[in-house]
N, C-alpha and C positions, 0 to 999 in steps of 0.2 A: 472553675479553673480547668477541670478535665474537659468540659464542653468546649472551652476556648481552644485548648490544645488539639482536640479532635477536629474542630473547624479549621484550624491553621494547617493541620496535616492534610485534610481533604483539599484545601486551597493549593497547598504546595504540590500535592499529587496531580491535581488538574493542570497546574502550570507545567510540571515535568512531562505530563502526557503530551502537551502541545509541543514542547521542545523536542521530545523523543520522536514524535511524528515528523517534525520538520527535518531532523537529521536523517531519519530513516528514508523518507521519501526523496530527499536530495541525493542520498547515496544511490538509490535505485534509479533515479532519473539521470544522474550525471556519472555515467560509467558503469552503472549497475544493470540489474535485470530488465528494467523498463526502458532503458535508453534506446534500444534498437526498434522498439515498437512505436516510438513517437516521432512525428515530424519535428523539425527544428523549431518551428514557430510555436507549436503546442507545448513542447518540452520547455522552451524558454519562458513561456507564460507561466507555467506551473513553477518553475524555478524562481521566477520573480516573486510570485505569491509567497513562496516559502521564505525567501529572503526578507520580504516585507514583514512577514510574521516574526521572523527571528529578530529583526530590529525592534519591532513593537514589544516583544517579550523583555528585552533588556532596557527599554525606555518607558513608554507610557504603560505598558502591560506588566511591569515588574511587580506592582502591588495591587492587582485586581482581585475581585472576589472570585470564588470558585466558578460561579455560573458564567462569568465572562470568559474564562478559559475553556469551559465546556462548549460554549457557543462558538468560540473561535475555532476549536478543533472540528466541530461539526461543519462549519463553513468551509474549512479546508478539504474535508472529505467529500463534501458535496461538489466542490469545484473539480476534484479529481474524477468523480463519477460522471461529470458532464462532459468530460473529454473522451472522444470516441476511441482513442487508441487503447484505453483500458479494456473496453469491450472487445477489441481485437486480441488483446492478450488472453482474455478468458476463452475466446473462441479458438485461438491457437492452441492453448493448453488442452481444451476439450478435443480438438481434432487430433492432437498428438496422442492423447489417451486412446481414442478410438482406433487410430492406426496401430498403436502398440497392441491393443487387444485383438485386432484383426490378424496381425502377424502371428500372435500367439496361437490363435485358433487354426490358422493355416499350417503352422508348424506341427501342431498336435495332430491335425488330419493327415499330414504327410507321415508322421511317425506311426500312426495307426495303420496307414496304407502299407508302409514298409513291414510292419509286424505281421499284418495279415498275409503278406506274400511269403513270409518265412514259414 
């Protein structure tokens, strides 16, 4: 009985992980942080994939085994990674960090220069 309960909890957790991912990514793509980094065609394709998965979750996918949910989540994440704009997001964030660090170094140098003149 305990083993069955554990198995059911793991199945439910895997299903919830897919559902959570769908809602999270849809929010990021549709008015959220990722929207401005995607062209309309790519963004719409990803949103359609998320919608298809959501329909599946409440229909055919409502009573699947844990491994089916795990594989579905993996396939969604692979699709996300194959879209180039996510690479652009990471590049943008990296450049932003570099620029911020560069500005900090310049400011520190100016402060040191000012202090040395005093």
